[in-house]
C-alpha positions, 0 to 999 in steps of 0.5 A: 903645899906640895910642889904644883906640877901644872903644865903651861896650858893649865897655868895660863888658863888659871892665870887668865881666870884670875885676870878675867875675874879681876882677882889679879891685875896686869901688875900682879901678873908681871910680879908673878912672872918675875918672882917665879924666875927668881925663886925657881918655882912655877907661876901658880906656886909663886902666886901662892907665895905672894898671897895672890891666889885664893883657892876658894874663889878659883874653885867657885869660878871653875865650878860656875864657868864649866858647870862642874860639881865640886868634890872634897878630895880629903874625904875620899879614900883611894881604892886599889882599882883606881890605880889599874885604870890610870897610870900614876905617871899620866896622873902626875903629868896631867895633874888630875885624879880619878877618885871614884868608879861607879859602874862604867863611869870614872869620876875625875877631879880637875883643877882647871878647864884646860883638862876638858880637852882630855875627855876623849883620850880618857874615854879611850884609855880607860874604856869608861865614861869620864865624869869631871868634877872641880877640885882645888889645886892643893887637894889634887896635889895631896891626892896625887901623893896619896895615890902614888903611895897608897898611903891613907895617912894625913899628909904633912902640913903644906907651906901655904895654909889654905883654909878648908871650905866649910859645908855651907861655903861648898854648897855656895860653890856648886850652886851656880853649876848645879842650877845650870845642870838642872836648867839643862835637864828641865829644858830637854825634858820639856822638849821631849814631853812636848814632842819637839824635834829641835831645841834652839838656844840663841843669845842677842845683845840684850836678851836670850831665847829658847825655841822648840820646833814642835810639829815643824813650827818654832815656838818661843819658850819665854819662861827660860829667857831670864835664866838663860841670859844671865848664865848663857856662857855656863849653859853653852859650856854645859851642853859642850861637856855633855856633847864631848865638845871642846869647851875652849874652842869658840871660833869655829862651828862644832858638832857633837852628840849625846844621849839623854834619859828622861823619866819616860824615854831615852833620846839621842841628841845631835848638837850643832854649835855655831859662833855668832856675833853675840856668843855661840848659837846652839841647835839640838836635834832630838832623835826620838828612837821611837820615830825610827820604829814606825811600820809602813802601814802607820805612815798614812799611805793610801791602800793603792799607794802602799801596794805600789811601794811594797811591790817596789821595795820587795823587788830584787833590784831597782832604785827607789827615790824619796824626795822632799825638803829638809824636815819632810820625814824622808828618813823616817819613811826610809827607816820604815822601809828598811825595817819592812824588808829586813831579815836575817838572810839579807845584807843591808848597808846604809851610808848616812849623814848622820846616822840618826837611828840604829837599826838592828841587823843593818850595817850603818856607816857615817859619811865624813866629807871632811876626810874625803869619805863621801857618799860616792866613796861609801857606795864604792866600798859597799859594792865590795861588801856583797849587799842585797840592799843599799841606802845612800842618804842623799844623791848630791852629784853625778858620780854618786847617782851613776854608781847608784843607778848602775848598782841597781842594775846589777842585782842590788836594791838601792834607796836614796833621797833627792831634794825636788818639789815633787816626784815627776821633777826628780826625773828632770833633776837626774837628767840635769845632772847629766845622767843618760835617759837609758840609765834612768829608764832601766834603773828607776822603779818608783819615786815618792815625794812627801811632806809633813803637815800639822793635823787639826786638833780633834778636841777643838776642831771647828768649821773655818768660816773664812774658807769660801768656795772661791778659795777652794776653786783656786786650789783645784776644787771643782765648783760642785765640790767647793759649794758643799765642802766644809773645811775645819780648823782648830781654834786652840785649846789646852790639849794642843797648847792653843795652837789648834794643831796636834800631831803631824801626818804625811802627805804623799805622792807615789810615782810608779815607773811603769813600762809606758813611763820608761818608754817616755823617758827613753824617748826624751819626753818633756816633764809635762808629757811624762806627767800626762802619762802618769796621770792617765795611769792613776798617779795622784799628786800630793795636792790631790791627797791634800784635798782629801785631807781637807774634806776629811777635816784633818787638814786646815786650809792655812796648813794646806797653803803652807805645806803644799802651795809654797812649792 
C-alpha cells in the first residue's frame, strides 16, 4: 500500500473506532504503538502490517456512524477541474480527495469522521457546498497519487493486499447510512405536510420519541420510535452534518441551520442540539417561508383595529410594540407590517435573533450576544445607517429601550417586542425598567398584544353540551348572552387528525396611545386608571375578542381557557 499520511487526530479517531467496535483490544493497541516506533511507520500502516486492520469493517463503521454514503474511488476518473478547486498540498496534508463536481456541489471522500470538522473551511476555500462520502484509506491514498500525477494508469500493487469490496457487500455497507438518510427525509417531509412548527427528537433510557408541534401543541409520532431508538446516534450525526455542526462535540449545546426541499415546498430549518443524560436532544424549528409573506389583512384583525395599526405603522416616527409569549406569532405579525410599508425609497433595518425569514429590500442583521453584538449594539450601529424604519427583535434591558425610544423621537419609526401578558401592562413594564414617563408618553404610538389559538375543525364541529351558562358567566359573559349562547367544539375526524382543530387564528388587542393616555402616563396614573381610560376610548381586550370567536363557533371553550385564562 502507499504510505498513509494521516494526521494524529485521524489516526486516533480510527483507532478509537477499532476499540469501540471491539475490532482490536488494548493489548493490540499497545503492540501497534510499540511496533510503530520500531519500524518507523504510522500506527495505521503498522496495523495493516500486523493484519489488525480490516478496511471493509472500518468503512462499514464510518458509513453507519456518520450516515455517509460510500464511494468506490477506483471507478472515478480525475477531472482537470478538480485540481483547480483544491490544492494538491491541502489534499495530501488532510488526506481527503475531491472526486466529482456537480453544479455547485463538491463531492469529497474522507477516511474518518475527524475530517467533518473541515466542512466550513472547505466551503470557504472552494466557494462550493461540500458533500462528504466515506471511502477506504487505501483507495484515498491511491486516488491522491493519481490526483498528484493526473495519471489514469493503474497504480502498482500495494504492500498489503486488500480485497476490493464486491457490489453486494458495498450495498450492505451503505444500507444503514442510507436508511438513516431516508428516515430523516421522511420525518421532515411529514412534519412539513402536517404544518408542524417544530420537530422534537429525544432519547431516554429504554425508548426514543419524535414529537411534532402542530398548531402549538406537541404530538407524539409513535411510528418513528423503534427505528429512532435503534439508530439514535446515527440520526443525531446525520442532523449535525446537514446543519453544519461539529459531530465530534457532544459536551456542549450547538445551534445550526439547514435548508430542506420537499416535493411541495422549501423550508429553512433552525437546529438546536442539547446534551442530556441519555444522548443529545434535538429541536428543529421549521421556518416556513410562506408564513413570512402574509399580508396584514390576512391576520384576522377587526376592521377598527386594523385601521389603528395601519395609521401607526405609516407614521413618520414613533414606537410600536408587539407583546406576547414565545410562539404567539409576533414575528409573523412584524414581518407582515414590514412588508406592508416596504418600498424602494425606504431604508429598513432589522436586528433579529435569529433572522427567521428573508425580506427582499430589507437590511436584516443577526445579533450575536456571544461576541458582544447585542440588540443595544445593533441599534447604535443602525442609527449611523440613515434608516427610516428600525426593527429591534426584542427589548431586554433599559439601555436598549432608551435608545429605541429616543430613536423614535428623532425621525425614526421603531418596532420591537416585549414579553408581557397584555398591551396595557407593557407601559408598567417599561416603567419598571427605569424608563422615564415623559419618554414613554412622547415615543409610544401603539401597543399590540396577541395570542394564537387553535381553530375548530369546520368538518366535525358540534355544540359543546358541557359549556353551561354558569361557565360563560365565569369568563365575563352577561347573563342574557350566556342563556342563549351556543358554543362549539370539534369532535375529531380524519380531516383534523382526530384532534378537533384545524389551523390557528390570531387573537389580538390593540392599544392606541392617544392624547388622553399620553397625559395619563405623564401624570403617573396606575395601570388600573390607564385601563379605564383605554376602555372608555374603545379599547377591546383579547378576552373580549375571544368571546366573539366563541359565539362565532371558531373557538372552543377549552381552547379559550388554555390561551386566554392561563395568563
